[in-house]
Each structure stands twice: as C-alpha cells, then as structure tokens.
N, C-alpha and C positions, 0 to 999 in steps of 0.2 A: 719452302724455298724454291720448290719449283714452282710453285704459283708468280714468283716474281719474272721466273723466264717466261711464262706461259704469257703473262700480262704484258711484258715487253714484246714478244713475239706477236702478238695480236693486233698490236697498236701498230707497231711497223709495216706490217702486212696489211692491216685495213688502209693505212694511209697509203703506202702503193697502189691498191686499187682505186682508192679516190684520186690518186695522182694520176693514172691513166697507165702507170709503167705496162701492165698486162690486163687481160680479161681473167686472167684464171692462175693462182698462186697457191701452192701448197709447201710447207716451210716446217723445217724440225730441226732440234737441238738436241744433243745427246751428251750426257756428262758422266764420267765415271765408268766401270765395269761391272758385268757382272750383274747381280742379283743388288748390288749397288747401286745399280746404272739409274739416271734420270733421263725421262723423256718428255720433250714437249713438242706438241705439234698444232700445225694451224692449216687449215684450209680455208677458202674462200673465192668468190667470184662464179664464174660459170665458163663452161668450154667454149662457146661462141659467143660474140658480141651482137649477134642479129635476133637473138631469142630462141635458136632452134636449137639451141646447146641444152646442158643440165648443170646445175648447181655443184660447185667442186668440191669435192670430200678427200677424204685421205686414201681412195681407191682409184682417184681419178689417174689417168695414165698419160704421161708426159713425153713427147720427143725430147730425148736427152742430147741429140745433136753430137758435140764435142766428147760429152763425157764417155762416149764409146770407147775413147782413144787410151785411156785409164782402166776405167773398169771392164773391159773387156779385151780389146787388142793387145795391151802391155802386161796385164795377168795373163793372159794365155800365150804370149809369147816368153814372159819370164816361167812357166810352167813347162815349157819344152825345154828350157833352159836346167829347170830340175830337173827332171829325167833324163838329163843327159843327150838329148835328140838334137841340140843347139847349142852354140858357145854365144856368148855376146860381141867375141871376137871374129867369128865367121863372117865372112864375105857372102855379098846379096848373091853374087855368080856361083860360089860353090853350092851355097844350100838351094837357087833356084836352078840352075845348072841353065842360064839362059845367056845367050848373046849380047853383051853390053858392049858401048863404047869404052873404049881404054880408059876415060878418064872416072869411069865410074866402077872398075873392075875391083878397084880396092874398098868401095864401100861395105862398112861392118854395119850389123845386125845391132849392135848396141848404138851407132851413131842415128841410124834411124829411130831409134826407140828415143833418143835425147835431142831429136830435130835439131844433130849437127851433122846431116850428111851430106850436105851443101845443095840440097833439094830447093827448088823454086817454092815458095808458101804454097801458091796457088795459081791457077788456073782455069778460066771457066770454057774448059774443053765441051761442056753440055749443050754451048752454043752451035755447036758444029753438028749436033746430034736433033733429030725431031722427039719430041714428048714421048712417044710409044715406046715400050719395051720391046728392047731386041737382045736375044742371048748373044751375038757378037757385040754388043756394046760394050761388056767388062774386057775381052781381049782388046778391042782396039783402043780403050782407056789406056790400059796398062801400056801398051804399045807406044802413045804418045808421054808418059810419063817417062818409061826407059830411055825415050830421043830425046828429050828435055835437056838442054845443057846444063850443067852445074852452074852456079851462082855465087860461090864461094869454096874456097879448100877444105873439105869433110874433116872435121875434126876442130876445125879453127874458131868457130864459133855457133851458136845456135840460134835457129831462124825457124820459128812454128812452122811447120809442113803438113797440108792436108794428105801430100803427094807420097809423103813416106811411110805414112800409115796406111795409104789404100796398098801399096807393096807390101806392108807388115799382114795386113789381113788375107791377102793372097798368098802367102809365104806360112802363114800358120793353115790355111786350107790346104796348100799343096802336103806339108807336112805329115799332117794327120788325115787325110783324105776325106775329111768332114768340113761341114759348113761351119762359118764361124759361130751361127744360131745352134747347131747341135753340140759343136765342141763346148760353148758356154755354158749350156745345161748340164751339160755330162760333167764336166771340171768342177764349176762353182755353182750356179744356181741350185740346180738339183740337191745338191750337198747342204747347202744352207736353207733349204724349205722356199726358195726365193723365185722358183722357176714360172708361178704365175704373177711375180710382179716384176721380173726383167726380161726382157724378150726384144725380139727383133720382129719385125712386120714383113715377111716376104712377101713379094706382091704378088706371088701365083698363089698364096695360101688363104683362106676364110679367116676374116678378124678374129683373135681369138678372145675379144671382148665385144660389147656392144660400144658401137662407133662412137655413140655419143658421150662415153664416157673418157674417150681419149680428145684432150685440149686441141682445139684446131691451131692452125698456124697462119701459114701468109695465103694470101689473096693472090695465087702464083700466077704471073703474069705469061711462064713459060707453058705452063700445065693446063693454064684457063681456068682456075677452080679455085676454090678455099679448100686447103687440103686439111683433110682429117682422117685420121687411120691410114695415112701413107706418108711418107718420110719426107721432111722438107728438103735436106741435102740434094742438090739435083745430080751429081754424080752418084751417090748412093741409090738415088731411084733409077739412074741407068744400067748399075747393078743388079738390080730385083729388089732392094730394100734391104741387103745385107752387106756389109763392107767394113774395112777394117778402121775407117775416119768417123764414122756415124750410121746411125740407123737404128742403135739402140733406144726402145721406148722402156718408162717404166712408174712405177707409182714413189710415192714418196716414202711406204713402208720398204720398197726395193733397194732403192737408193739409199736409205738410212741404215738399212740391214749389210749391206754391202760393205758400206764405209766402214761401221762398226767392225766387220769382222778383220777388214784391211788392218785397222787401229790394234784389235786384239793379234793378230799375227803378228803385226810389227813391235808390240810390245810382249812378245813370246807367251801370250796368255790364249792360244789354240794353235792349232795344227792341220798343216794340208800337206799329203805325201810327196806334192811336186813343187812346194813351195816354203823351202826350208827358211828359216827367220833369217839367217845371214845373207841371202840371197833377196829377199827384199829388204833388208834394210841398206845393203848396198845400192839396191835399185832406187830408193827413197832418201838418195844423197845426192845433191847437187855435183853434175858432171863436169863441168866447167867453171874457171874462177870467173868472177864478174857476169855470170848468165844463171838464170833462175830455175833452168830445166832440171827436172831428174831423167830416170828411164818411163817414161808416158805420165808424169805427174809435174805438175809447176809448184813453186815456193813463191811465197810473199814476196813481191817489188818494192824494197825499203823505200818508205815513205809516200808510195802512190799505187799501193793494192787494190785491188776490188774487194780484198777479203779485209779490209779497213785496217785499226791501229794496233788491235789485241792479240793477234794469233803469234804464236811463237815463230820463231826464223825457221826452226825445224818443220815446222807444218807443209803440208802436201796438201793439193787441190787441183782443180780444173775449172773452167768456162766451157759451158754451150753458147752457140750462136744462136740458140732457140729462146736463151734467157734462163738457164739453168746453170746452177754451180754447186759443187761440195768443196768443203775444206775439212780437213782431219789434223789436231794439233796434239801430238803424242804428251807433249811436258803438260798441256791443261787436260788432256785424257778426254777431249772434246772433238765431237762431230757436228757441223750444223752444214743444213742442205736447204736449197733454195730452189724451188720446180716454178717457172712461169712460162708461159707462151707469149712474150714480149712481141714477136714478129707477127702476132694476129692484128688486123689483117696484114699488118705493112712491117716490111723489115726498116722502114724507114724510122719507126718509132725507138728512140736512143734513149728513153727516160732511163732506164735500167743501169745506166753508165752512172747516174747519180745515185741511183737507189741501193745498188749492190754494197759500196762501203757503209754507206747509212746504216743498212739492214745490219750488216757484221758487226757494226759498233755496236749499236743496241742490243743485242743479244747476247755480244761477247762480255759487253761490262755487266751484264747480269750474272754471266758464268762466272767469272773472276769473282764475282761477290760472292756468291753459291760458294764457290770453293773457297773463300777465305773464311766464311761461315762454318764448313765442312756441310758434305751432303748430306742430304736428307728432308726430312719435312716434308 
C-alpha cells in the first residue's frame, strides 16, 4: 500500500520538475500514527539551475518562507499562553509597553495570530533601505509598522498580514529575552530531535550546512545576486535573517517531523508542557465565520484550495512564497509536505499555482485508497 503512495508521489513530483515548476523538490506524505505510521518521500532536481548546485535529496535545505508563521511564531506565542506569560485577549500595548496611536491600543494578540488585527497585508518598506545589513533596520521597520494606519476594524475580518507576524516575532523575543531562533530550538526542535533540520540562518553567523545543500532562490535585483544560504524575504534580511513572518529553513525530515508532532499533539497522542491539547485545539479552529484562518494556521478554501479536493474541512496548513507548503488532516491522520524553490531564479514563475492542487489531489487520492484498504503493506 505504501508503494501506491510512493508511485504517485514520484510521478507527480517528476512531472513538476519537467514542467518547470521549480529546479528542486522534496515532498513527503505521512499517514497513521506511531509504529503504524506510513511515510513516503521523494526528492529530485538540483539546488541551482546553472550547474553550480548539487542533486536534491532528503537532506536538502529549503527556505520555508511564510511557513515560519505557523511552525515557529504561532507555536511559540501559544506556548507563552500555555505558560501564562500571555493571554490571547491581551492587547499589544499592554504586552510590549509601546506608544501606539489610539486606533491600535485595543489590538489583541489573538487578532494578530488570526490575521484579523486590521493591519495592512504588506508594504515594501525594504525599498527605503539599502541592501546592506544595519542593526537599526529592525527598529526602523517596527516604527513604520506601528505607524501604519489600520485598513479595517480589528476583529471584523481576516486579511493575511506579514506585518502582524513581524510584530509577534518581536513580542516573543521581548517576553523571553531570547531570539526566535534560540527560543524555537529550546522549546521545540531540540525536544523533537529536529534542531539540525529546522533552523534560522542569522546573517552574522556561519552557515550550519554546506551552501550547495541549500536550494537557491531568486536572482534578487535588490541584493544583486542569486540567493543561496540567505533568506529570500527582504524584510527578514534587514532584520538579520530572523523574524516572525519568515526566515525559517528546513529539510523535508524537519518539516514532516514537526507537522507529525503537531498532529499527534492535536490528537492527544503526545505532550508538551506549554502547549496543552485544549489550547492547541482552540488555536486550530477557525476564528471568524466565513474566513479560513485559525491562529497561525490556514484551512482549505472550499472549492478553490491549493490543497485540492480531498483534505477534510478540519485540516490546517500554510503556504510559503518560495514554493513550500504543508497540510495536516486530523480526520485522515495525514500530513503532506511540499518543498520547492519555485522562485529560482525568478519570482515570476507562477507554475506552482496550478501544480499545488494537482499534487495534493494525486497523493491524497492514494491516501484515501490506502486508508480504505487498511494501513500496512
């Protein structure tokens, strides 16, 4: 039965490589639990298109982009709630003790997590800066975000926002006195044995892996080079490579392992002292009617989801701009991870939009068949 999933996974990934979706792909499917869990993985392509890279395998490192939001920032913020260091109804001004315009004084942590805080989705602040790293860049970015007018009443709707997660990352660091990178390692990745598979790449520290093991991303006009071994997101780069909205890098094993752990925690099969199951289940529930967002995690959009047609409505997941994604289905006890570098060498490559639902439909159709026949084989 595992062979069915393997065959489908290999075929659809090879098709994506042939169709120019990306130069590199690593994908995995996990079904079931504990000793009965089935895993199928595929890795193919090269880390660069110019011949200077290396073949992709399951140890290849990808820029996870916005997967940072759920897999790092949301989980760490929730862990602070679990430790009673923070409440979802706490206001930003109470937690950070900053001066805010009147319209922002009632912004709540839960609203930032669910993209319902009224903040602008994005603004290219980086264009105001040179591409060189400057320590004061982080503070100048926060000043601009905090001064940005709200675009809708907080709590009235959800609009995906990088800006809110930049603030949440700062909030976590402010409360813990630790960098996001260090706190993620202490709270989660070291406990799970994933510290060498999920990490940030601080700009002021040596790379923890060989550069060519990292999938290249864009030939960046702002920085004037092909990016490999440094974060693609411009604002995260200005913040030194570590931020709440982007900056996490990982291998297929790392993303699969963390998603399986979230699923097991959700199902009550494992334990974390600062993430009680009731809190996680609340976090993985849609926060507003007619909107797909939970706390940090998205859910399938009926009829038009990049996750395709076969994930249950209770599923949660997220996309990354670099061409990455994960989906977790509690009903089917399944995890599906897709890692690509679709923005190499240009973000103009949009083939991932058609590929994602095709990919998920192919593999999830096999997952459904395997579950119908009974796990094993």
